[in-house]
N, C-alpha and C positions, 0 to 999 in steps of 0.2 A: 701537211695542210697548215697554212698560216693566214693571219688576218691583220689588217691595219685598223686599229681601234682608236677612236677619239674619246679621251677621258680626262676630265679636269682641265680642259683647254689645251691639252697636248695630245700628240699622236704617237702611238706605240705599235711596233711590229711584234705580234705575239704568236706563239705556238703552244700546244698543250705541254705542260710541264715547266714553262717559264715562270720566273718570279720577277715581279716589278715593284719599284717604289713609285707610288702614285700620290696625288693629293689626298688629304685626309678624308676617309670614308667613314660615315657614322654607322658602323656595324661592328658587332663584337667579334673578336678573334674566333674563328671556326665557322662563322656564318658564310653563306653563299651570297655572292653579288653577281647580278646579271648585267652585262655590258651590252647595250643595244645599238650604240652608234658605231656601226661597222662601215668603214669607208671602202675597203677592198677585201675580198674573200678569194683565196686562191688555193687550189690543190694541184695535183700532178698534171692534169690535163686542162683544167678550166680556170679562168679568172673572171670574177664578177666585180665590176666597178660600180659603186653606188652613185646615185644622182640625187641628193648628196650622200645618202646612206643606202646600203643593200637591204632590200625589203625581206623580212622573215629571217634574217641572220641574227645570231646572238652568240656571245662568248660568256661562259660560266666560269667564275673565279671564286676562290675561297680566301678569306682574310686570314693572314698569318699573324700579324702583329701591328701595333701602333708604336711609333717612336718619333724621336726628334733627329733631324739631320745634323751634320757637322756645322759648327759655328762659322759664319762668314762675318768679316769685319767691314764696317762701313766707315770711311774717314772722309770728312768734308774739310776743305782748307781754302782759305782765300789769302793770297800773299799780301803782306804789308798791312793787313787790317786786324791782326791778332784774333782771327776767327778760326777756331778748330772745333770740330765735333767728331767724337769717336763713339761708335755704337756697334754692338754685336747683334746678330740675329740667328735664331735656330728655327728652321721650318719644320712643322709637324708633317709627318707622312704616314702612309699605310702601306705595308708590304702585302701584296697579294700573289697568289699562285694560280695560274691559268689551268683549269681542269679540262674543259672541252670547248670545241668550236662547232656550232651548228649552223648549217646554211641551207 
């Protein structure tokens, strides 16, 4: 069984046991998070497609940890104008583990 979940403005294909890096969730490590925006829910014989979401379906996940992602470098440059800007950015994320899918 798998589901397509919308979370933090992105879509993920999840199965029980998967771990994901998602946008920062304000929950402590070990807490359960309920994902309600299910776009597609599928098992071996049946596929449910939401309009826009599948009614009554949910995915339960547990928060594993909070961390910062790898640094990305942003460099702006304009030729012949002596304009250069160099900046780094590290995005905060939450790692979650999918516990169960209910449909």
